[in-house]
MIDOKOL-270327 format. One record per residue (C-alpha): z, y, x; residue in one letter. Coordinates in steps of 0.02 Angstrom, whole numbers, padded with zeros to 5 digits, always signed. Example, Ala and Ser with C-alpha at 12.3 -4.5 7.8 and 13.67 -1.06 7.14 Angstrom:
BEGIN
+00390-00225+00615A;+00357-00053+00684S;
This chain:
BEGIN
+00601+00690+00752M;+00706+00805+00651S;+00770+00764+00479V;+00637+00824+00360M;+00653+00892+00189D;+00617+00749+00069P;+00508+00866-00039R;+00391+00889+00109A;+00326+00712+00091V;+00167+00726-00018K;+00104+00570-00087L;-00005+00622-00233S;-00161+00525-00237G;-00201+00355-00148Y;-00117+00290+00004S;-00172+00127+00087P;-00044-00016+00112A;-00119-00053+00284L;-00149-00237+00337P;-00097-00283+00511T;-00245-00343+00618P;-00215-00484+00738F;-00309-00539+00902T;-00370-00718+00925D;-00212-00753+01016D;-00104-00687+00872D;-00044-00529+00948R;-00063-00364+00849V;-00226-00292+00881D;-00186-00113+00920A;-00349-00043+00948E;-00406-00108+00775A;-00250-00034+00690F;-00272+00134+00770E;-00457+00134+00717Q;-00403+00084+00539L;-00276+00232+00536C;-00402+00354+00596E;-00530+00303+00465L;-00409+00313+00325Q;-00358+00488+00375I;-00546+00539+00383A;-00570+00459+00208H;-00437+00565+00132G;-00280+00450+00128A;-00126+00536+00058A;-00018+00433+00185A;-00018+00284+00291L;+00096+00139+00235V;+00129+00021+00378V;+00219-00138+00408G;+00248-00178+00222A;+00186-00321+00104T;+00003-00311+00141T;+00046-00286+00325G;+00122-00461+00324E;+00294-00394+00356S;+00389-00559+00345P;+00286-00633+00497T;+00312-00477+00606L;+00449-00466+00740S;+00544-00305+00756P;+00449-00258+00911A;+00283-00277+00817E;+00347-00180+00665H;+00394-00044+00789G;+00229-00047+00877E;+00136-00018+00706L;+00244+00129+00664V;+00215+00195+00846D;+00028+00181+00829I;+00017+00258+00655A;+00129+00403+00705V;+00024+00434+00861A;-00137+00428+00765T;-00078+00533+00620A;-00016+00669+00730R;+00069+00751+00574G;-00096+00760+00473R;-00026+00634+00343V;+00144+00561+00317P;+00177+00385+00389V;+00280+00278+00270V;+00353+00133+00358A;+00390-00028+00267G;+00576-00067+00305A;+00635-00186+00167G;+00737-00343+00186S;+00840-00458+00082N;+00981-00416+00203S;+01048-00242+00184T;+01103-00241+00364A;+00927-00290+00423H;+00840-00164+00315A;+00953-00026+00385I;+00909-00082+00560E;+00724-00072+00519L;+00745+00095+00441S;+00837+00173+00583K;+00706+00104+00700D;+00564+00176+00605A;+00661+00345+00595E;+00682+00347+00780A;+00504+00306+00807R;+00445+00461+00705G;+00398+00390+00534A;+00409+00522+00396D;+00469+00405+00251A;+00530+00226+00213L;+00460+00106+00085L;+00604-00028+00040S;+00561-00176-00062V;+00686-00253-00184V;+00783-00390-00097P;+00696-00556-00118Y;+00759-00730-00143Y;+00943-00695-00161N;+00929-00626-00340K;+01056-00483-00328P;+01119-00406-00495T;+01074-00220-00541Q;+01237-00168-00470E;+01195-00263-00305G;+01026-00171-00302L;+01109-00005-00327Y;+01231-00031-00187A;+01090-00097-00075H;+00981+00060-00081Y;+01136+00177-00075R;+01184+00098+00090E;+01014+00119+00165I;+00997+00303+00100A;+01167+00335+00186A;+01115+00260+00348A;+00957+00365+00382T;+00896+00540+00365G;+00723+00492+00298L;+00656+00497+00121P;+00669+00325+00042L;+00538+00247-00082I;+00600+00105-00187L;+00480-00035-00202Y;+00482-00143-00369D;+00374-00297-00359V;+00457-00436-00460P;+00314-00561-00441S;+00363-00575-00258R;+00550-00544-00265T;+00610-00637-00421A;+00712-00478-00458R;+00657-00305-00531G;+00734-00133-00546L;+00773-00086-00724T;+00738+00090-00787D;+00916+00121-00781E;+00944+00071-00603T;+00799+00179-00546V;+00868+00327-00643T;+01039+00306-00553R;+00955+00293-00387L;+00849+00443-00414A;+01003+00545-00416E;+01045+00495-00230T;+00995+00617-00101P;+00840+00553-00002R;+00782+00425-00127I;+00629+00513-00184I;+00508+00392-00270G;+00465+00226-00340L;+00318+00110-00298K;+00296+00012-00451D;+00200-00156-00443A;+00261-00224-00613T;+00089-00186-00697A;+00185-00088-00827D;+00069+00054-00852A;+00188+00141-00975G;+00327+00155-00854R;+00292+00329-00791P;+00308+00402-00976S;+00481+00319-00996R;+00542+00368-00824L;+00477+00550-00800R;+00603+00633-00909S;+00746+00522-00827L;+00704+00551-00649V;+00636+00728-00651G;+00469+00809-00593P;+00498+00789-00410D;+00524+00606-00405F;+00366+00511-00348W;+00304+00384-00471L;+00171+00280-00382L;+00078+00122-00441S;+00080-00030-00329G;-00039-00117-00439D;-00230-00070-00416D;-00277-00162-00579A;-00167-00044-00684T;-00163+00107-00576A;-00269+00223-00686L;-00166+00176-00830G;-00010+00211-00733F;-00083+00385-00674I;-00134+00426-00848A;+00048+00403-00919Q;+00115+00529-00784G;+00107+00431-00619G;+00074+00532-00454D;-00040+00405-00367G;-00055+00232-00300C;-00004+00140-00138I;-00150+00038-00139S;-00234-00122-00071V;-00406-00074-00140L;-00411+00091-00050S;-00417-00007+00121N;-00594-00056+00080A;-00653+00075-00038A;-00558+00240-00015P;-00691+00347-00070G;-00701+00251-00240L;-00512+00269-00264C;-00515+00452-00214R;-00665+00491-00342A;-00572+00400-00485M;-00408+00495-00454F;-00494+00659-00435Q;-00602+00637-00593S;-00445+00603-00696W;-00347+00751-00620R;-00499+00867-00656Q;-00503+00813-00837G;-00663+00697-00829D;-00592+00558-00918V;-00755+00470-00944A;-00803+00470-00771R;-00626+00411-00715A;-00640+00263-00840R;-00819+00229-00775Q;-00755+00214-00598L;-00607+00122-00651N;-00718-00019-00705L;-00801-00022-00533V;-00621-00027-00457C;-00575-00173-00568T;-00723-00287-00514R;-00674-00259-00336L;-00485-00274-00359T;-00516-00448-00446D;-00610-00501-00293A;-00476-00434-00177L;-00343-00533-00258F;-00445-00697-00285C;-00315-00772-00165E;-00148-00712-00088T;-00151-00543-00023N;-00190-00489+00114P;-00313-00628+00156A;-00457-00565+00040P;-00436-00399+00111L;-00436-00443+00286K;-00597-00539+00263F;-00678-00388+00176A;-00628-00278+00319L;-00695-00406+00440S;-00864-00384+00354L;-00851-00200+00401F;-00814-00248+00582G;-00641-00168+00579L;-00530-00318+00608M;-00521-00508+00621S;-00496-00605+00452P;-00343-00687+00540R;-00181-00707+00446V;-00018-00783+00494R;+00054-00944+00430L;+00100-00982+00295P;-00047-00882+00231L;-00220-00956+00279V;-00396-00875+00284E;-00505-00883+00126L;-00584-01034+00061S;-00776-01030+00056E;-00775-00991-00131R;-00664-00842-00108A;-00767-00782+00040R;-00923-00786-00078S;-00823-00687-00213E;-00769-00545-00090V;-00938-00534-00015S;-01028-00524-00178G;-00912-00389-00245A;-00934-00285-00083L;-01122-00303-00086A;-01132-00242-00265R;-01021-00095-00227L;-01122-00040-00074C;-01274-00052-00183D;-01192+00066-00305D;-01138+00200-00179D;-01107+00153+00007P;-01005+00322+00023G;-00870+00241-00075W;-00835+00117+00070M;-00727+00121+00225I;-00879+00089+00337G;-01050+00004+00355T;-01064-00177+00309I;-01104-00288+00454R;-01165-00472+00457S;-01149-00596+00380P;-01158-00501+00222L;-01315-00398+00262Q;-01399-00563+00295I;-01347-00643+00135S;-01353-00484+00019R;-01512-00521-00073R;-01452-00687-00132V;-01274-00621-00178L;-01335-00487-00285V;-01482-00579-00349G;
């Protein structure tokens, strides 16, 4: 594709961080992934985020990562941007992933803070500058210190925001006040996106543009309704919906993401609950927690959900909701 104007990437609202479905013989389930992409577009996703943390990126081969980008690009057909996860704790590897995603037609990159090797802020600055110089795609920083053991300071984000093609930040620090600190420093065109469903409304209320979300995979209608209520000035409704979001978010993070999410989507018949080692599928206790949360939400408003619940949840609903 031709190099696009970074300002053409519109990410306001909710974008799902898509999980990667696997077949019983542990291959990428291309059919299930294509269906999930199409459903998310139909439910108003602002963008498709593929091959990132929720997509189990550490366990994907380069070929599998490329396959996901290919499927998302072919399914989206320009209707929404495709944001490819392309981060690594090796700058050279991150550049390889970024160039491959660009060649396959991705619209933007999501690049996680290098994990495990604990670079300094100057190292993080140099890392992202090298990636931005190596590709023509817009680049979104991804700050998630709970997984990386290092975070981006406000000062480093501000410095990087001056770099051509670095267009935004996915913030998974749970610091809802960060947009109010950063906005005057990074300018109005720099995207500030929550990466933490539990604090997303607070983040948006403080000037954030939206959320790259796990929750919206299962309940896109709910997330969109909350976001639109806030933007339209219906604060009471947004807060009410946020309480509903919180209950489901708690369930979807009862064990390590994306295992609870994949189990939830399996109840809609959208994919297998399979995850790759070292992750394992949910415990029975966690399955009951996720099932119960989905059953309650379906009773509140089935239109909030990604699809129609299938067994075993339908069979056990009366017991679960009591």
